[in-house]
C-alpha positions in Angstrom: -11.6 3.7 -15.0 -10.6 0.0 -15.2 -14.1 -1.3 -13.8 -13.3 -4.6 -11.6 -14.1 -7.3 -14.1 -15.4 -9.9 -11.7 -16.0 -10.5 -7.9 -15.7 -13.7 -6.2 -19.3 -13.4 -5.0 -20.5 -12.6 -8.4 -19.1 -16.3 -9.3 -21.2 -19.3 -8.4 -20.3 -20.5 -5.0 -19.3 -24.2 -4.8 -16.8 -26.2 -2.9 -15.8 -27.8 -6.4 -15.0 -24.2 -7.9 -12.0 -24.2 -9.9 -8.7 -22.3 -8.7 -7.3 -19.5 -10.0 -4.4 -17.5 -11.7 -3.9 -13.8 -12.3 -2.3 -12.2 -15.1 -1.7 -8.9 -17.2 -0.8 -10.6 -20.7 -1.1 -8.1 -23.5 0.7 -4.9 -23.7 -1.5 -2.2 -21.9 -3.7 -5.0 -20.5 -4.0 -6.3 -16.7 -5.3 -9.9 -17.2 -6.0 -12.2 -14.2 -6.1 -16.0 -14.9 -7.5 -18.6 -12.4 -6.2 -22.3 -12.8 -7.9 -25.5 -11.5 -5.4 -27.9 -10.4 -7.5 -30.8 -10.1 -8.3 -34.1 -12.3 -10.8 -31.9 -14.3 -9.5 -31.6 -18.0 -9.7 -28.5 -19.9 -8.5 -27.0 -23.2 -4.8 -27.3 -24.2 -4.9 -24.5 -26.6 -2.7 -21.5 -25.5 -4.7 -18.9 -23.8 -6.3 -16.5 -26.6 -5.5 -12.9 -26.4 -7.1 -10.3 -29.1 -4.7 -8.9 -31.4 -3.7 -5.4 -30.4 -3.2 -2.7 -33.1 0.7 -2.0 -33.6 1.8 -5.4 -32.0 3.7 -7.8 -33.8 2.8 -11.4 -34.0 3.0 -13.7 -30.9 5.6 -15.6 -29.4 4.7 -19.0 -27.8 5.8 -19.4 -24.2 5.7 -22.4 -22.3 4.6 -22.0 -18.5 4.7 -24.2 -15.3 4.7 -23.7 -11.6 6.2 -26.1 -9.1 3.4 -26.5 -6.6 5.5 -29.1 -4.1 6.7 -26.1 -1.8 6.3 -22.5 -1.6 9.6 -20.5 -2.1 8.4 -17.7 0.0 5.4 -17.1 2.6 4.5 -13.4 3.3 2.1 -11.9 5.9 -1.3 -12.4 5.9 -1.5 -8.5 5.6 0.7 -8.3 2.8 -1.0 -5.5 1.0 -1.5 -2.9 3.6 -2.4 0.8 3.3 -1.3 4.3 4.8 -2.9 7.6 5.5 -0.7 10.9 5.8 -1.1 13.2 8.7 -1.9 15.8 6.2 -5.5 14.8 6.6 -5.7 16.5 9.8 -4.4 19.8 8.0 -6.8 19.7 5.4 -9.8 18.3 7.3 -10.3 15.1 5.8 -9.6 13.3 9.1 -13.3 14.2 10.0 -14.8 12.5 7.4 -13.1 9.0 7.9 -16.4 7.9 9.4 -18.1 8.0 6.0 -20.0 5.0 5.2 -18.6 4.9 1.7 -15.1 5.4 2.7 -15.3 2.7 5.6 -16.8 0.2 2.9 -13.9 0.7 0.6 -11.3 -0.1 3.2 -13.1 -3.0 4.4 -12.5 -4.3 0.7 -8.9 -4.3 1.4 -8.9 -5.9 4.9 -7.3 -7.6 6.5 -4.4 -5.1 6.2 -2.3 -2.8 8.6 -3.2 0.9 8.5 0.1 3.1 9.0 -0.7 6.8 10.0 2.5 8.5 9.0 4.2 10.6 6.5 6.4 13.4 6.2 4.4 15.5 8.7 4.9 12.6 11.3 7.8 14.6 12.8 5.9 17.7 13.3 2.9 16.0 15.0 1.8 17.0 18.6 -0.8 15.5 20.8 -3.1 17.5 22.9 -5.6 15.6 25.2 -8.5 18.1 24.4 -11.9 17.5 23.6 -12.5 20.7 21.8 -9.6 22.8 21.0 -11.6 25.7 19.4 -13.4 26.2 22.8 -10.1 25.8 24.9 -8.6 28.6 22.6 -11.5 31.0 23.6 -12.6 31.2 20.0 -13.2 29.8 16.6 -10.5 27.5 14.9 -9.9 27.3 11.2 -12.5 24.3 10.9 -15.2 26.4 12.5 -17.4 26.6 9.4 -17.6 22.9 9.8 -19.1 23.4 13.1 -17.7 20.0 14.4 -19.9 17.7 12.2 -20.4 15.0 14.6 -22.4 17.7 16.7 -24.4 19.2 14.3 -25.1 16.5 11.7 -28.6 15.2 11.7 -28.6 12.4 14.3 -30.0 9.8 12.1 -27.2 10.0 9.8 -24.7 8.8 12.5 -25.5 5.1 12.3 -24.4 2.3 14.7 -22.6 -0.6 13.1 -24.3 -3.5 15.0 -21.5 -5.9 14.6 -18.6 -3.3 15.7 -20.4 -0.5 17.5 -18.8 1.8 14.9 -19.9 5.5 14.0 -20.7 5.4 10.3 -21.9 8.7 9.0 -23.9 9.8 5.9 -22.4 13.2 5.1 -24.5 15.7 3.3 -23.5 16.7 -0.2 -23.2 20.6 0.8 -20.8 19.6 3.6 -18.6 17.4 1.2 -18.5 20.2 -1.2 -17.4 22.6 1.4 -14.7 20.2 2.5 -13.3 19.7 -1.0 -13.2 23.5 -1.3 -11.1 23.8 1.8 -8.9 20.8 1.1 -8.0 22.3 -2.4 -6.9 25.5 -0.9 -4.8 23.8 1.9 -3.5 21.5 -0.9 -1.3 24.6 -2.1 -0.3 25.2 1.5 0.8 21.8 1.9 2.7 21.5 -1.5 4.5 25.1 -0.5 5.6 23.1 2.6 6.8 20.3 0.7 9.1 22.1 -1.8 10.4 24.6 0.5 11.0 21.9 3.4 9.3 24.1 5.8 6.7 22.2 7.7 4.1 23.9 10.4 3.4 21.8 13.5 0.0 19.7 13.5 -2.1 19.3 16.5 -3.7 15.7 16.9 -6.4 16.0 19.8 -7.9 13.2 21.4 -10.9 13.6 19.5 -9.1 13.3 16.3 -7.3 10.1 17.4 -10.8 8.6 18.4 -12.0 9.4 14.9 -8.7 7.8 13.5 -9.0 4.7 15.5 -12.8 4.2 14.7 -11.9 4.3 11.1 -9.1 1.6 11.4 -11.2 -0.6 13.9 -14.4 -0.2 11.8 -12.5 -1.2 8.2 -10.7 -4.1 9.8 -7.3 -2.5 9.6 -5.0 -3.0 12.4 -3.6 0.7 13.4 0.4 1.4 13.2 0.7 5.0 14.8 4.2 6.7 13.8 5.1 8.9 16.8 7.2 12.5 16.3 10.7 11.6 16.6 11.9 15.2 16.1 11.1 16.3 19.4 14.6 16.3 21.0 16.4 17.1 24.1 19.3 19.5 24.1 21.6 16.6 24.2 19.9 15.4 20.8 18.1 12.5 22.7 14.6 12.0 21.9 11.9 13.9 24.0 9.1 11.3 24.7 6.7 13.7 26.7 4.1 14.4 23.6 4.4 10.7 22.8 3.8 9.4 26.4 0.6 11.3 26.6 -0.7 10.1 23.5 0.3 6.4 24.4 -1.3 6.8 28.0 -4.6 8.2 26.4 -4.7 5.2 23.8 -4.2 2.8 26.7 -7.1 4.4 28.6 -9.3 3.7 25.6 -7.8 0.3 25.1 -6.9 0.9 21.6 -5.1 -1.8 19.9 -2.2 -0.2 18.4 1.3 -1.0 16.9 4.0 1.7 17.0 6.9 3.4 15.0 9.1 6.6 15.8 9.5 8.9 13.3 9.5 9.1 9.1 12.6 8.9 6.9 15.1 10.1 9.5 17.9 10.6 7.0 16.0 13.7 6.1 16.1 15.3 9.3 18.9 17.6 8.4 17.2 19.1 5.7 13.8 19.2 7.1 14.7 20.4 10.9 18.5 21.5 10.8 19.4 18.8 13.1 20.5 15.2 12.1 20.0 12.1 14.0 22.3 9.2 13.2 21.6 5.5 13.5 23.0 4.8 16.6 21.2 7.5 18.4 18.0 6.6 16.5 18.5 2.9 17.7 18.8 4.3 21.4 15.4 6.2 20.8 13.7 3.1 19.8 15.1 1.3 23.1 13.5 4.1 24.8 10.1 3.9 22.9 10.2 0.2 24.0 10.9 1.1 27.6 8.3 3.4 27.8 5.6 1.1 26.2 6.5 -2.0 28.5 4.9 -0.9 31.8 1.8 0.1 30.1 0.0 -3.2 30.2 -1.9 -3.0 26.9 1.1 -2.2 25.0 3.7 -4.3 27.0 4.0 -6.6 24.0 3.0 -4.1 21.2 4.8 -4.4 17.9 7.5 -2.0 17.2 8.5 -1.2 13.3 11.3 1.0 11.9 13.3 2.9 11.2 11.4 3.8 7.9 14.4 4.9 6.2 14.3 6.5 2.7 16.0 5.2 -0.6 18.8 3.5 0.6 21.6 5.6 -0.9 25.1 5.4 0.7 24.2 7.6 3.6 21.0 6.1 4.5 22.5 2.6 4.3 25.0 3.8 7.1 22.3 5.2 8.9 20.6 1.8 8.7 23.7 0.0 9.6 24.1 2.0 12.9 20.5 1.7 13.8 20.7 -2.1 13.1 23.7 -2.6 15.7 22.2 -0.8 18.5 18.2 -1.6 18.0 18.0 -4.4 15.4 16.6 -6.9 17.9 14.2 -4.2 19.3 12.1 -3.7 16.1 9.6 -6.6 14.9 10.3 -5.5 11.3 12.7 -3.6 9.4 11.0 -0.8 7.4 11.9 1.5 4.4 10.1 3.5 1.6 10.8 3.4 -2.0 9.4 6.2 -4.7 9.9 5.4 -8.3 9.6 8.5 -10.2 10.3 12.3 -9.8 6.7 13.4 -9.9 8.0 16.9 -11.6 9.3 15.0 -14.7 7.2 12.0 -15.6 5.5 10.8 -18.8 3.0 8.0 -19.3 5.5 5.6 -20.9 7.9 6.0 -17.8 5.3 3.5 -16.1 6.2 0.7 -18.6 10.1 1.0 -18.2 11.8 -2.0 -17.3 14.8 -0.2 -15.8 12.2 1.8 -13.8 10.6 -1.5 -12.5 14.1 -2.9 -11.7 15.1 -0.1 -9.2 13.1 -1.8 -6.6 14.9 -5.1 -7.0 18.2 -3.2 -6.3 16.9 -1.6 -3.3 15.7 -4.7 -1.7 19.0 -6.5 -1.9 20.9 -3.4 -0.3 18.3 -3.5 2.6 18.6 -7.3 3.1 22.2 -7.2 3.2 22.4 -4.8 6.2 19.7 -6.5 7.9 20.9 -10.0 7.6 24.3 -8.9 8.9 22.9 -8.1 12.3 19.8 -10.0 12.6 19.5 -12.8 10.0 15.8 -13.6 8.9 14.3 -10.5 10.6 11.3 -9.5 8.7 11.6 -6.4 6.2 8.7 -4.1 5.2 8.3 -1.7 2.3 6.5 0.8 4.4 5.4 3.8 2.1 5.5 2.9 -1.4 4.4 5.6 -4.2 4.8 5.7 -8.0 5.6 9.3 -8.3 7.1 11.8 -5.5 5.7 15.4 -4.5 2.3 14.0 -4.1 2.1 12.3 -7.5 1.0 13.7 -10.9 -2.5 14.2 -11.7 -4.0 12.1 -14.6 -0.9 9.8 -14.4 0.0 8.4 -11.1 -3.9 7.9 -10.2 -4.6 6.6 -13.7 -4.6 2.9 -15.3 -0.9 3.3 -16.3 0.2 3.2 -12.6 -1.2 -0.1 -12.4 1.7 -1.7 -14.2 4.2 -0.5 -11.6 1.8 -1.1 -8.7 1.1 -4.9 -9.7 4.9 -5.6 -10.5 5.8 -4.1 -6.9 3.3 -6.5 -5.1 4.8 -9.6 -7.1 8.5 -8.6 -7.0 8.3 -7.7 -3.3 6.7 -11.3 -2.2 8.8 -12.8 -4.6 12.1 -11.5 -2.7 10.6 -12.1 0.6 9.5 -9.0 1.8 6.9 -9.4 4.2 4.6 -6.5 3.8 4.0 -3.5 1.6 2.3 -0.5 2.7 0.5 1.7 0.0 1.0 5.4 0.4 -1.9 6.4 0.4 -5.4 4.9 0.7 -7.1 8.3 0.6 -6.2 12.1 0.0 -2.4 12.3 -0.4 -1.7 14.0 -3.7 -2.4 11.9 -6.5 -0.7 8.4 -5.3 -4.1 7.5 -3.4 -6.5 4.4 -4.2 -9.7 6.5 -3.6 -10.2 10.1 -4.6 -11.8 13.1 -2.8 -15.1 12.0 -4.2 -14.9 8.8 -2.4 -14.4 6.9 -5.8 -12.1 4.1 -6.2 -9.2 4.5 -8.7 -7.8 2.1 -11.0 -5.3 0.9 -8.5 -7.9 0.4 -5.9 -9.6 -2.3 -8.1 -6.2 -3.9 -9.1 -5.6 -4.1 -5.3 -9.1 -5.4 -4.4 -8.8 -8.0 -6.7 -5.3 -9.1 -5.4 -6.9 -9.2 -1.9 -9.5 -11.5 -3.1 -7.4 -13.8 -5.2 -3.9 -14.1 -3.7 -2.6 -15.9 -0.8 0.6 -15.4 1.2 2.4 -18.5 -0.2 4.7 -17.8 -3.3 5.3 -20.3 -5.9 8.4 -21.1 -8.1 7.6 -20.2 -12.0 9.2 -22.1 -15.1 9.3 -20.5 -18.2 10.7 -21.9 -21.6 10.4 -20.2 -25.0 12.1 -16.7 -24.2 15.7 -17.2 -25.9 17.7 -14.1 -25.7 21.1 -13.6 -26.6 23.3 -11.2 -24.4 25.0 -8.1 -26.1 28.5 -6.6 -24.9 27.6 -3.9 -22.5 23.9 -4.4 -22.3 21.9 -5.6 -19.3 18.9 -7.9 -20.2 15.9 -6.7 -18.4 12.8 -9.1 -18.2 9.9 -7.7 -20.0 7.5 -10.6 -19.3 7.2 -10.8 -15.4 5.3 -13.8 -14.3 4.3 -14.2 -10.5 2.5 -17.2 -8.9 1.0 -17.9 -5.6 -1.4 -20.1 -3.7 -4.9 -18.6 -4.0 -6.1 -16.9 -1.0 -7.9 -19.3 1.4 -10.3 -16.6 2.4 -11.8 -16.8 -1.1 -14.4 -19.5 -0.7 -15.2 -19.6 -4.4 -12.0 -21.5 -4.8 -11.0 -25.0 -3.2 -7.6 -25.1 -1.5 -5.0 -26.2 -4.0 -6.0 -23.3 -6.2 -3.3 -21.2 -7.9 -2.9 -17.6 -8.9 -0.9 -16.2 -11.8 -0.2 -12.7 -12.8 1.9 -11.9 -15.7 3.0 -8.4 -17.2 4.2 -8.4 -20.6 5.8 -5.0 -21.8 7.1 -6.6 -24.9 6.0 -4.7 -28.3 4.9 -8.4 -29.4 2.1 -10.5 -28.7 2.9 -13.5 -26.3 0.8 -16.7 -26.1 0.9 -18.5 -23.1 0.6 -22.3 -23.1 0.3 -24.0 -19.7 2.6 -27.0 -19.3 3.5 -29.6 -16.9 1.5 -29.2 -13.6 -0.7 -26.8 -15.2 -1.6 -28.8 -18.3 -5.0 -29.4 -19.1 -6.2 -27.3 -16.3 -9.5 -25.2 -16.4 -8.7 -21.3 -16.4 -10.6 -18.5 -15.5 -9.4 -15.2 -16.6 -10.2 -11.7 -15.6 -9.5 -8.8 -18.0 -8.9 -5.1 -16.9 -8.7 -2.6 -19.7 -8.8 1.1 -19.9 -12.1 2.7 -20.5 -12.8 5.9 -22.7 -10.8 8.0 -24.7 -8.1 8.8 -22.5 -6.3 5.2 -22.8 -3.4 4.6 -20.2 -4.5 8.0 -18.6 -7.8 6.7 -17.9 -9.1 6.8 -14.4 -11.8 4.5 -15.2 -11.8 0.9 -16.5 -14.0 -1.9 -18.0 -13.5 -5.6 -17.0 -14.2 -8.9 -18.7 -14.3 -12.3 -17.0 -14.4 -15.5 -19.0 -13.8 -19.3 -18.1 -11.5 -21.3 -20.6 -12.3 -24.9 -20.5 
């Protein structure tokens, strides 16, 4: 695991504390740098990088950042999270009150929490407090015995600040749950590969647990409603959604809403297609359903959550935007980088793969700006590998290159929010494993949250001369992104800058700070894989140093 090298609270706290810059600089390293933009002079020498075996000697890169005006400003909740409805099926929803899980989620707040995924459109709400009793017998979770009733009362504590239910679950109960989840994982995989999904029942009690987790973690819940409940004329049947919305209103839950998940796949999943204009009408219907309910009369609405923007998907988005472009607060889509069934560790370092996201952004922006110029766009559900991910790859140190580049590229190209699928439990793309241990991408996300603010800055680089070859696309293997440092980080004064740099060259690069950045104090954070696994490591070690 890459152990998080430094936390802000571990540094001396002072109003004159130098600012910051973030960067993975040597191949296979994630390096975060912090720059102090003040009159305090520092060392003018290039940033030192230890020689890595097998790498050629350095190239000198001159780096400067334009600090006059940000080129973009993204949402305060730019890096956000997702939970998949499969947690109902495998039982992990009952453990969202875990003190450790809530603490880890709090570390990534403020953020949105989207509750959605492939099983969104097979979700049915039932306002029943105890479904096992209502059926006249024990349900599949009976052996857990509705843990909140049977767990030792002293283990359910009350958070004094928010009145949250926080639980300390006995080890034996967690072990039973892990065994159950492993069995259910095989069932869920079979459903996914066969495209035949069973219905999921979300009870009022389960919704309470979900909202308790979001609220206690400082996350704003976005609930994706089932869009596949259809009337004979193919219009949306809103009866189950209305029941869920009314229950949520009765509890005064602060929720934003969506309708469906990847509607471009409905024909494959359900045998019934929904075109863009019909989906737009469905969103208008949802808006009309929410408006009479006082607490949700101004609730945010997001969609249509399309998949990869191929030709048919772009046609669906076009039809949707014509009808409901002004109805949604942000236009959403999903992105998956790699087919999880054929993936190698070096796939995570391919510049061609990193650039697929940029092409998709341009396609989405073109359609959105045709109908609603300036409308916010979200990447809502990004995963490194499909089919739930690949063990020891998509949950390893290597996946951090894709994740860090995703964050930099999206902000730089004006995408307002990116939602990581998934925070917990879903396959091997998650940030936290089933032992409630944070994985490498969690630490990367935590450091990003602590250091990087919403204002994106322009970067100027000199020293990379490349001659184009006929028929060959030049892809940038040195990726540099810059932001104003987060104003929530009180260890750094306003005016701080955070840089992050990804070097995928097979040669070393020395970064020399020039122009605005010249003679500034630098704080760098180095994240490296720990142990014999190398890039496949699920642990990491970190190093913090100041260069002055």
